[in-house]
C-alpha positions, -999 to +999 in steps of 0.1 A: +878-688+495+910-698+477+893-729+464+863-709+452+886-684+435+904-713+418+871-727+406+863-695+389+896-696+368+902-716+338+885-725+306+865-757+314+827-756+310+821-757+347+846-729+354+832-707+327+796-714+339+806-706+375+824-675+364+795-663+342+769-671+369+789-654+397+793-622+376+757-623+366+745-627+402+768-600+415+756-577+387+720-585+393+724-579+431+740-546+425+713-537+399+685-545+424+702-524+451+703-495+428+667-502+417+655-504+453+672-471+462+655-454+432+622-469+441+624-455+476+632-421+462+605-422+435+578-433+460+584-401+479+584-379+448+555-395+430+521-410+440+509-446+441+488-441+409+520-432+390+534-467+396+501-483+387+500-464+354+536-472+346+530-509+353+502-507+327+527-492+302+553-518+310+529-547+306+517-533+273+552-530+259+562-564+273+532-579+257+541-565+223+577-576+227+569-612+237+540-616+213+565-610+184+596-627+197+611-647+168+638-663+190+669-647+175+687-647+208+682-684+217+689-692+180+723-675+180+731-691+214+724-727+202+730-727+165+761-742+149+762-710+128+760-688+159+793-671+150+787-668+113+787-632+099+758-638+075+737-656+101+742-627+126+735-600+101+703-617+090+692-620+126+699-583+131+679-574+100+650-594+113+652-575+147+650-541+130+620-550+108+603-564+139+609-532+159+592-510+134+563-533+130+559-534+168+557-497+170+530-495+144+510-521+163+515-501+195+501-469+180+470-488+168+464-505+202+470-476+225+433-464+226+418-499+232+444-505+260+435-472+277+398-482+276+405-516+291+424-502+321+402-472+324+431-448+322+426-422+294+461-408+298+476-441+285+467-429+250+495-403+254+520-424+273+520-455+252+530-442+218+560-423+233+571-453+255+568-476+225+597-459+207+619-481+228+607-510+207+624-494+176+655-486+196+659-522+209+656-535+173+690-519+165+708-536+194+738-554+180+741-592+179+773-588+199+750-591+230+738-626+220+773-636+210+786-627+244+758-648+260+767-677+237+803-677+249+795-670+286+811-636+286+792-619+314+816-592+326+810-564+302+773-572+298+769-568+335+787-535+336+766-523+306+734-534+322+742-514+354+753-483+334+721-484+314+701-487+346+719-458+362+711-436+332+674-445+335+672-440+372+691-407+374+668-394+346+637-406+363+646-390+397+655-357+381+623-355+360+602-367+389+617-340+412+610-313+386+576-324+371+562-349+396+546-367+367+544-402+351+563-386+322+594-389+343+592-427+341+583-427+304+612-404+294+637-423+315+628-455+297+636-439+264+669-425+275+680-457+291+674-477+259+694-451+239+722-454+264+721-492+262+723-491+224+754-468+226+771-489+253+766-522+234+781-508+202+809-490+220+821-515+246+812-550+234+837-567+211+825-585+180+808-580+147+796-546+135+762-555+120+750-545+086+717-552+068+718-587+052+692-613+042+707-647+036+680-672+027+695-701+045+701-682+077+666-667+076+651-701+071+670-715+101+661-685+123+624-686+113+621-724+115+637-724+150+619-692+160+584-702+151+581-723+183+600-697+203+575-672+190+546-692+202+564-699+235+570-663+242+533-655+237+528-681+264+557-665+284+538-633+284+508-650+300+531-666+325+550-635+336+525-607+329+490-622+333+488-609+369+494-573+356+466-578+330+440-595+352+448-579+386+454-545+369+419-545+356+405-557+389+422-532+412+419-494+412+450-476+399+459-466+434+458-502+448+475-515+416+504-492+423+506-507+458+505-542+444+534-534+421+555-522+450+549-555+467+557-574+434+588-553+430+602-566+463+589-602+461+600-609+425+637-606+433+645-643+437+626-653+405+641-625+385+676-633+395+670-670+387+656-661+353+686-639+345+711-666+354+692-693+336+687-673+304+724-664+302+742-695+314+720-726+312+717-731+274+755-731+269+758-756+298+732-780+284+747-775+248+782-784+258+774-810+286+741-828+277+728-849+306+720-878+282+756-881+272+770-894+305+762-899+342+790-874+350+772-847+331+740-854+349+757-853+383+774-820+373+741-805+364+726-818+397+752-800+417+747-767+398+709-771+400+710-778+437+732-748+444+711-725+424+678-736+439+692-734+475+704-699+469+671-687+454+650-703+482+673-687+508+662-653+493+626-665+495+631-673+532+643-638+538+612-623+522+589-647+541+604-637+574+611-600+568+587-590+540+561-572+561+588-555+583+608-544+552+578-526+537+570-510+571+606-497+574+612-486+538+578-471+527+553-447+542+518-457+554+503-455+519+522-486+509+518-508+540+494-533+525+523-543+502+538-563+531+514-592+529+517-591+491+555-595+493+551-626+516+524-643+495+540-637+461+574-650+474+557-682+486+538-687+453+571-686+434+586-716+452+572-743+427+585-722+398+619-718+413+623-756+419+616-763+382+634-733+369+664-750+352+646-777+332+629-760+302+662-746+288+674-781+282+649-784+253+662-751+237+698-762+241+689-794+221+671-774+194+638-788+205+618-756+206+586-775+200+588-792+234+597-759+250+565-745+235+544-773+248+556-767+283+552-729+280+516-733+267+507-756+296+521-731+321+503-703+304+469-720+305+474-730+342+485-695+353+458-676+335+431-701+348+445-699+383+445-661+383+410-657+370+394-685+391+413-674+423+403-638+417+366-647+415+367-669+446+388-648+470+399-616+454+435-605+453+449-633+476+429-659+457+446-647+424+480-650+439+473-684+454+459-695+421+493-687+405+511-709+429+487-738+423+491-733+386+529-741+388+520-773+406+494-782+380+520-778+352+546-799+369+538-832+351+546-815+318+579-802+333+587-839+342+579-850+307+602-824+291+630-829+316+629-867+312+629-863+274+662-844+277+676-867+305+675-838+330+648-846+355+660-849+390+632-862+413+655-862+444+662-825+439+625-816+434+612-836+463+637-823+488+631-787+480+593-792+479+594-803+515+614-771+523+588-750+505+560-765+525+579-755+557+582-719+544+545-718+539+537-729+575+563-704+588+546-675+568+512-684+582+526-684+618+545-651+614+522-631+592+486-644+594+472-609+600+490-593+570+479-622+548+443-621+559+443-583+553+449-588+516+413-600+512+402-565+524+418-548+494+388-539+472+384-541+434+374-512+413+342-494+422 
């Protein structure tokens, strides 16, 4: 423990990365514990359809956000001008303009989305929930600056405080009104709280409206590929909500989202750590520069993959039992969903740390090529799997999609000198073992997923 504590002190890249990652993981774990507690409370105050409807709202807002991401965050993290006042203020101005444009689009699309999902009430929920897009546009660039310099402490505290505001609000409103509006209103209040906390407690520049032509050109030139990549990112991360959400009834979609909520923990934690820590690591210690840099990255990558797959193992072994203990009988089919989703994330977890190498090098075009490949594979796997074998077919299709995209992962990682075949092969063997273990332990729960019907 003393050696570990010593490793977290100091100003070297490795020490800062370890410190930032440790704080991020601790904060994420605390956040998920709070989120789980609120989920258990809300499942007793609300009904499965409420979680299905809110998932539809979330995927709609996520889609708008990702379909319009111009990459200001990654641009600030990797640019040589990432600490320049004019550059930061121009990025902030772009964020604000984007927020208002997104809200206008949300209002226009709310009726077609309600028709697609067959939920008329979405026409009321979506315009109110979309106000969060305007609020987020005013978030200060202090947040991206803190990520740039691996300052995770205050960000983690702010994230947890923001979450607590949303959860407390949701529980109070759900207890009083027992309506989906509880979740909608809590989302608004949590975003307002986050805006206040970021401005009040993060050090750094106080933003003002500014449009510097050179900064705007750099942001837009870098961001055009990030913009296309985030469209693909939406397909990668949210295609299941779009495709499966239209296939299942609102009731069963709510159950699916309870299972997804539990199973997504390892991938979500990995994504948070990667997005906050990996770009600065690649930027300051590029693997093409020296063998020592490559070996240092191998050590970090191996540690991260092993930690995430340990969480997957817990879900594979205990997923069905956890659902049985924590939720009432209405949600029991979610147990098999937890196990299968956890398994299908293994290929993505193994390759998780590669794509950020391109962004760190300013190569957003290669990053887009990989994202586009993943998106095509994931959407195809979902649709084909759903047609062949219903819900379990769709989830298996997602796992196969990550395998199909792996050659492009190798291409990008090799281009940046980051590919580590020894790491990938070793953990792939472990992943196969997890799959066999799941079939042995939970064959009945996995087979039962095929009995979940689509919409009438």
